[in-house]
N, C-alpha and C positions, 0 to 999 in steps of 0.2 A: 504493500500500500504506500502511495506517495503522499506528497503535500497537496492540500487543497490550494486552488489557485489564489484565494483570499489571504492565505498564510505566507504567500511568497514575498520576497522583498520588492521594493518598487522596480517597476519594469526598466527604468533608466539605468539600473545597476547592471544589467546584463549586456546592453548595447545601446550607444547613442542613437542608432537607428530608431529607437522606440520612443524617444524623447516626445515627439508631437503626436503620438499615435494614440487614439482613444479606444479603449476597450469596453464593449457594452456590458452593462450589469448583467444582462441575460447570460453572457458567456461565463461570467463567474459562477453563476449557480449551476451550470451543466458541464463545465470542462472536466475532463476525465480525472478521476482521483487515483488510478492505478498507475504504477511506474510505466508500464505499457500494456497493452492488450491486443492480441492478435491471433489469427488462426489461418491456416491453409486447408482446403477441403475440395472434394470432388464427389460427385453423386455416383451411384452405383447403376450399371447398365442393365440391371435385372428388370424383367417386365416390359422390355422392349423400348423403354425411354431412352432418348439421347442423353449422353453425359454431358454435364457441364461443370463449371469449376468457379471457384472464388477464393479471394484471399483479402485479408485486411490486417493492418498492424498500425494501431493508434499510439501516438506518442503523448506522454504527459506534457501539459503546456509549458511545465518548468523546462523541459527539454527544447520545446518550440521556441521559447523566449531565448534560450541560451545559444541557439544556432547562429552562427556568425556569417554563414554563406547563404545566399539565395539559390535560385534555380541554377542548373549547370550552364555555363556560357558555352554551349555547343552549337549555337546558331552561326551559320556561315555569314561573315560581313554584317554583324549586328549593328543596328542603329543605336544612337545614344539612348533613345527612348526605350529600345529593347534591353539594353544593358542595365538601365535604371530599373526597369520592370523586373527583370530577372533578380536583381539585387534585393528586391523587396519581397521575394517569396520565401516562405519557411514551411517545411514539410510538416504535415499533421497526420498523414496517413500513406503508407506505402506497402510494397509487395516483396519484402527482402527474402522470403523462402523460395518463391518461384523465379525471382530475378526478371520478372516480366516487364519491369520499367515503368509500372503504373504508379503515378505519385499525385496526391492531393495536396494542395498548399493553402495556407492563409496569407494574404497579402498585407504587409505592414505599410498601408498607405496613409500618411498623415492628413488629418483633417477629414477623414471618413469614418463616420460613427458606427456603420456596420462593416466590419472588415470582410473584404471579398474572399470568396473561396475559388480556387483555380484547380483545374484537373490537367494532367499532362500524360500522354501516352504516345507510344511510337506509332503514331497514326497521322494521316493528313488532316488535321484539325487546326482551328484557329483562323484568325483573320488579321490583316494589317490594321493598325500599326504593331500589333503584338506579335511576338515570335510565333513561328509555326510549331505546332504540337502542344499548344497550351490553349485551354478553352474555359471561359468563365462559367461558373455554376450559379443557377438561379437559387440559392440556397444559403442559408446561415450556418455558422459552426454548429449550433444546437440542432438545427434541422438535419445537418449532415449525420449527426450521432443517431438521431431518430430514424433516419432512412437507413442506416446500417443495421438497425434492429430488424427492418423488414427484409433487406437484401442480403444480409450476412456476407457482403463483400462480393457477391456474384460479379464475375469480371464484366465490366461495361456499364454497371448500373449508373455509374455517375453521368452518363450520357443522357439519361432520362430528365435530368435537371439542367440540360444546356439547350441552347438555340442550334441545333443540328438535325440534319436530315440522316437517317439510317438506312435509306434506300440504296446507297452505293454498295457495289459488290464487295468492296473491301471491309464492309461491316456485317457481311453474312454470318460470320461466326459469332460476332457480338449479339446479333439478333437471336441467333439459336440459343445462346446462353440466357438471355433475357425471357424469351419464350419459354425455355425450359424451367426458369425460375418461377413464372407465373403459372405454370402448369402444375408444379410439384409443391411449391411452398404453401399454397392455400389448404393442401391437404395435410402436410406436415405440422403447419403452424396455424390452426384454424382460428386461434386467437387474435390473429392480425387480419386487417382488411387491405386487400391488394388491389381494390378498385382503381384507386388513383394512379398506381403504378401501370396498370393495364392502359388507362387513358393516355398517359404520357407516352407509353411505347407506341400505340396507335397514331398518336399525333406526330410521330417521327418516322412513319412508314409510309 
């Protein structure tokens, strides 16, 4: 068990980059209290169902605040804006067991009262002026944690909260995983309501 976010020293102690960043009171109430929490899993192919996979690994916000680097500067010929953007990203969720390169960030953007959540994957996503491979999620940090309770980290679930079309052929596997999730999970986890996720998937197909 780790520290609660309320008990941490002032943000500025960790990095000058956080000096003018506002953290929502809501985030204080929902931030992960464990040192870290993660799992990698796959479904069984028994019963004729297609297999699908998932993984998540959430970091304690203490470790998020302590990160000194942002997103990897792997963009060819990045603009000044892109370099600044990448320097503002801090990992909150990743996939270390599979090494699939899926990362979720919180953006330490001064003057923004609700900190943005960004998703990165090895896929042709994102639009100028932001670097390729990064896409903004229409979700808060607390909502992200709630969505994880539903999706269990099914690969590609983050796209359901972005402005993206999944009709492209290179998203066929992702769509298969998401459809598998929406077929199987309501049976395994009947206490959860998956109607909104179904609607989000259909809206992107």
